ChimeraX commands (.cxc) that place a marker at each C-alpha (Angstrom):
marker #1 position 104.78,99.77,69.92 radius 0.5
marker #1 position 101.30,100.68,71.08 radius 0.5
marker #1 position 101.54,104.35,69.98 radius 0.5
marker #1 position 98.06,105.90,69.50 radius 0.5
marker #1 position 97.64,107.40,65.99 radius 0.5
marker #1 position 94.56,109.74,65.58 radius 0.5
marker #1 position 92.78,107.82,68.34 radius 0.5
marker #1 position 93.37,104.41,66.86 radius 0.5
marker #1 position 95.96,101.90,67.83 radius 0.5
marker #1 position 98.17,100.67,65.00 radius 0.5
marker #1 position 97.29,97.07,65.78 radius 0.5
marker #1 position 93.55,97.97,65.27 radius 0.5
marker #1 position 94.36,99.39,61.84 radius 0.5
marker #1 position 96.41,96.35,61.00 radius 0.5
marker #1 position 93.46,94.09,61.77 radius 0.5
marker #1 position 91.02,96.33,59.84 radius 0.5
marker #1 position 93.29,96.18,56.78 radius 0.5
marker #1 position 93.56,92.42,57.06 radius 0.5
marker #1 position 89.85,91.96,57.44 radius 0.5
marker #1 position 88.99,94.13,54.45 radius 0.5
marker #1 position 91.85,93.19,52.10 radius 0.5
marker #1 position 93.24,89.80,53.30 radius 0.5
marker #1 position 96.72,91.44,53.32 radius 0.5
marker #1 position 98.82,91.21,56.49 radius 0.5
marker #1 position 101.29,94.02,57.28 radius 0.5
marker #1 position 103.73,93.97,60.10 radius 0.5
marker #1 position 102.93,96.70,62.76 radius 0.5
marker #1 position 105.93,98.71,61.91 radius 0.5
marker #1 position 104.73,98.95,58.32 radius 0.5
marker #1 position 101.32,100.19,59.40 radius 0.5
marker #1 position 103.06,103.25,60.85 radius 0.5
marker #1 position 104.62,103.94,57.51 radius 0.5
marker #1 position 101.39,103.47,55.66 radius 0.5
marker #1 position 99.50,105.81,58.10 radius 0.5
marker #1 position 102.19,108.44,57.72 radius 0.5
marker #1 position 101.94,108.09,53.93 radius 0.5
marker #1 position 98.25,108.56,54.12 radius 0.5
marker #1 position 98.69,111.79,56.12 radius 0.5
marker #1 position 98.06,110.56,59.62 radius 0.5
marker #1 position 100.32,111.79,62.44 radius 0.5
marker #1 position 101.10,110.49,65.95 radius 0.5
marker #1 position 99.10,112.16,68.78 radius 0.5
marker #1 position 101.35,111.90,71.72 radius 0.5
marker #1 position 101.65,114.54,74.39 radius 0.5
marker #1 position 105.12,116.27,74.35 radius 0.5
marker #1 position 107.24,116.01,77.48 radius 0.5
marker #1 position 107.49,119.40,79.25 radius 0.5
marker #1 position 110.13,120.35,81.71 radius 0.5
marker #1 position 108.73,121.98,84.80 radius 0.5
marker #1 position 111.28,124.10,86.66 radius 0.5
marker #1 position 110.11,124.10,90.31 radius 0.5
marker #1 position 113.44,125.08,91.98 radius 0.5
marker #1 position 113.40,128.26,94.00 radius 0.5
marker #1 position 115.98,130.96,93.47 radius 0.5
marker #1 position 117.71,129.90,96.63 radius 0.5
marker #1 position 118.05,126.25,95.35 radius 0.5
marker #1 position 119.37,127.44,92.02 radius 0.5
marker #1 position 122.06,129.63,93.78 radius 0.5
marker #1 position 122.94,126.61,96.03 radius 0.5
marker #1 position 123.30,124.36,92.92 radius 0.5
marker #1 position 125.46,126.87,91.09 radius 0.5
marker #1 position 127.76,127.20,94.14 radius 0.5
marker #1 position 128.10,123.45,94.42 radius 0.5
marker #1 position 128.76,123.21,90.73 radius 0.5
marker #1 position 131.69,125.72,90.99 radius 0.5
marker #1 position 133.13,123.86,94.02 radius 0.5
marker #1 position 132.95,120.55,92.14 radius 0.5
marker #1 position 134.63,122.10,89.11 radius 0.5
marker #1 position 137.66,123.21,91.30 radius 0.5
marker #1 position 138.33,119.76,92.80 radius 0.5
marker #1 position 141.75,118.48,91.55 radius 0.5
marker #1 position 141.87,115.30,89.54 radius 0.5
marker #1 position 142.29,112.01,91.47 radius 0.5
marker #1 position 139.96,112.91,94.24 radius 0.5
marker #1 position 136.67,111.13,95.08 radius 0.5
marker #1 position 133.59,113.16,95.90 radius 0.5
marker #1 position 131.03,111.79,98.29 radius 0.5
marker #1 position 127.57,113.30,98.13 radius 0.5
marker #1 position 124.83,112.96,100.81 radius 0.5
marker #1 position 121.30,113.24,99.86 radius 0.5
marker #1 position 119.02,115.30,102.03 radius 0.5
marker link #1:1,2 radius 0.2
marker link #1:2,3 radius 0.2
marker link #1:3,4 radius 0.2
marker link #1:4,5 radius 0.2
marker link #1:5,6 radius 0.2
marker link #1:6,7 radius 0.2
marker link #1:7,8 radius 0.2
marker link #1:8,9 radius 0.2
marker link #1:9,10 radius 0.2
marker link #1:10,11 radius 0.2
marker link #1:11,12 radius 0.2
marker link #1:12,13 radius 0.2
marker link #1:13,14 radius 0.2
marker link #1:14,15 radius 0.2
marker link #1:15,16 radius 0.2
marker link #1:16,17 radius 0.2
marker link #1:17,18 radius 0.2
marker link #1:18,19 radius 0.2
marker link #1:19,20 radius 0.2
marker link #1:20,21 radius 0.2
marker link #1:21,22 radius 0.2
marker link #1:22,23 radius 0.2
marker link #1:23,24 radius 0.2
marker link #1:24,25 radius 0.2
marker link #1:25,26 radius 0.2
marker link #1:26,27 radius 0.2
marker link #1:27,28 radius 0.2
marker link #1:28,29 radius 0.2
marker link #1:29,30 radius 0.2
marker link #1:30,31 radius 0.2
marker link #1:31,32 radius 0.2
marker link #1:32,33 radius 0.2
marker link #1:33,34 radius 0.2
marker link #1:34,35 radius 0.2
marker link #1:35,36 radius 0.2
marker link #1:36,37 radius 0.2
marker link #1:37,38 radius 0.2
marker link #1:38,39 radius 0.2
marker link #1:39,40 radius 0.2
marker link #1:40,41 radius 0.2
marker link #1:41,42 radius 0.2
marker link #1:42,43 radius 0.2
marker link #1:43,44 radius 0.2
marker link #1:44,45 radius 0.2
marker link #1:45,46 radius 0.2
marker link #1:46,47 radius 0.2
marker link #1:47,48 radius 0.2
marker link #1:48,49 radius 0.2
marker link #1:49,50 radius 0.2
marker link #1:50,51 radius 0.2
marker link #1:51,52 radius 0.2
marker link #1:52,53 radius 0.2
marker link #1:53,54 radius 0.2
marker link #1:54,55 radius 0.2
marker link #1:55,56 radius 0.2
marker link #1:56,57 radius 0.2
marker link #1:57,58 radius 0.2
marker link #1:58,59 radius 0.2
marker link #1:59,60 radius 0.2
marker link #1:60,61 radius 0.2
marker link #1:61,62 radius 0.2
marker link #1:62,63 radius 0.2
marker link #1:63,64 radius 0.2
marker link #1:64,65 radius 0.2
marker link #1:65,66 radius 0.2
marker link #1:66,67 radius 0.2
marker link #1:67,68 radius 0.2
marker link #1:68,69 radius 0.2
marker link #1:69,70 radius 0.2
marker link #1:70,71 radius 0.2
marker link #1:71,72 radius 0.2
marker link #1:72,73 radius 0.2
marker link #1:73,74 radius 0.2
marker link #1:74,75 radius 0.2
marker link #1:75,76 radius 0.2
marker link #1:76,77 radius 0.2
marker link #1:77,78 radius 0.2
marker link #1:78,79 radius 0.2
marker link #1:79,80 radius 0.2
marker link #1:80,81 radius 0.2
view
């Protein structure tokens, strides 16, 4: 759990609290304390980048329709390009 919170690692905050107060907190509890004090995680959100061309999208839809019409009990083999 090395998530960066406002530029600081939770372990760094854990050590600072221990050095200044003599109280040891588990790293998970540090996250709860930071949240209580108004800090938030600063982690980039995952973004989906759709790079498929219209031709590839049409090909995928056609393959999807073909697969949907295969009767039960059959095995489908797929070859990667």
